[in-house]
N, C-alpha and C positions, 0 to 999 in steps of 0.2 A: 707333508709340506703344504699341501693345498689347504689343510685346516688352519695352519698358522697364517697363511696369506688371507684367508677368509676372516679370521679373527681380527687381524689388523684393520681390515676394511671396516668392520663393525665399530672398532674403537675410533677410527678416524672420522666416521660419519658425523655430520653436524647434529647436535641435539635438536629434537623437534621443537619448533617454535609454535607458540600458541597463535593460531590463525584467527584473524578477526572474522567472525562468522555472522551470517544472516540468520538469526534464531528462528526456530520453528514457529514460535508464537507470533512472529512478525510476518509470517508468510500466509498467503491465501492458498489453501490446499484442496478443498473439496469442490467437485464439479458444480454442485448446487450453489455454492457461494459465487463462483464465477458467473453462472447463469443469472443469478439475482442481480449482480452488479451490471451485467450487460442489459438486462431487460428493464430494471427499475432505476438504474443509476443515470448520472449525467456524464457529459463528455467534455474534455479539454483537448484541443488540437494544438500541435506544435509541428515544427518542420520535420522532425524525424520520428515522431510517435503520436499516438492517440492515447490519452489517459482517461479511463472510465472510473468513476467513483460513486459510492453510495454510503450515506451515513448509517452506521450500525445501531445507533441508539434506538431508533424506532423498531428495529427488528427484535431487539432484546425484550421489548414489551410483549411481543407476540409469542415468544418462546415459553415453554413450560418452565416452572420454577427450578427444576433440577438442572436444566441446560443453561439457564440464565446465570447461575453462579459460576459455571465453568467457562462462560463466554469470555474470550480475551479482551482486555481493554487496549486502547491505542489503535494505531494504524496497522492494518494487515495489507501486504502488497503481494500481488501475483503477476505473472508474466505469461503472455501467450504469443507464440511465434509460429505462424502457419508455414506449411511446406512451400507455399508460393514464394516465400522469401529466400529460399535456397536450400542447400543440402544440410545434413545434420551438423556438419562442422560450422557452417555460417550461422545456423540457428542457435547453436550452443554458445558461440562467441557473442551473439547479440544478448543472450540471456545473462552471460557472465558480466558483460559490460554494464547492462542495466542494473543487475544486482549490486555491483560495486558502486555504481553511481547513487543508488538509493541508500546504501550503507553510509557512503561518505557525505551525503547531503543532510543527514540528521533530520528526518522528517519531524514535524511538530508532534510532540508527545501528547498534547491535550486533545487531539482529534480521536474520535472513535469511528472509524470508517474503514471500508474495504476499497482497495484501489487495484485496478487491473491495468497494466501497461502493455500496449500493443504496438511494437515498433514498426517502422516502415523500412523499406530496403535501403534508404539513404543513411540509416544508422551505422551500417558497416563502414561507410566512407567518412563519417563525421569524426571530428577530433573529440577525444574523450572529454576535454574541458567544455566543449559545446554540449555534449550529452549531459554532463553534470549540471550545467547551467539550465538546460531545459527541464531536467528533473526537479531542480530546486524551484524553478518558476512554476512548474505544475503543482507542487506541494503548496506553494504560497497562494496560488489561485484557489486550490481546493479548500485551504483553511479559510480564505476570505469568503468564498461562496457558502460554506457550511456555517460560518459564524453569522452571515447575513440571514440564512434560513432560520437559525435558532432565534435571532433577534426578532424577525418578522412573526414567528409563531408566538413569542411572548407578547408582542403588541396585539396580535389578533385575539389571543385568549383573555386579555385584560378587558374588563367591563368598564366603560366610562362611568365616572362618579355620578353624572346627571341621571343615568339610567338605573342606578342601584336603588332598591326600595328603601324607604326611610324606616327607622326602627319602630316607630309607633304606628305607622299606617298599614292598612290591609289592602292587598291587591287582589 
């Protein structure tokens, strides 16, 4: 009789729905990558988090050719929540909220950068819509700053026409 009851339970169970995931290619996973973002990157501060970011395009030039091919394109996001912010339950709740906010904010796909989000204690008390708004704002600021950096590098690398040597002259 127990087998029949157990069989009914399995048939009644809801079919598994495909969960919206935060893909592995969009995550920052290696300790070295986190350290690089912290040491070489820039920061954006908001009310309930600090966002560190570093453009990956420059790093891909320094990598060996075999690693450069496998380097992921787009934005990679990592989260760090220290023990100071609470017990494991609170820290995991912060990471889940941040992961979902990043997933829902649809970060710009044109950026090739690493981002580390470091929450503050106030994140637990903040309304999710406020967290979502802060994440979206942070990604907008990162996109703006990185596009300014690319534009300024293009301007700095361009040689003014008056300084270019003429075709027939010798310098």
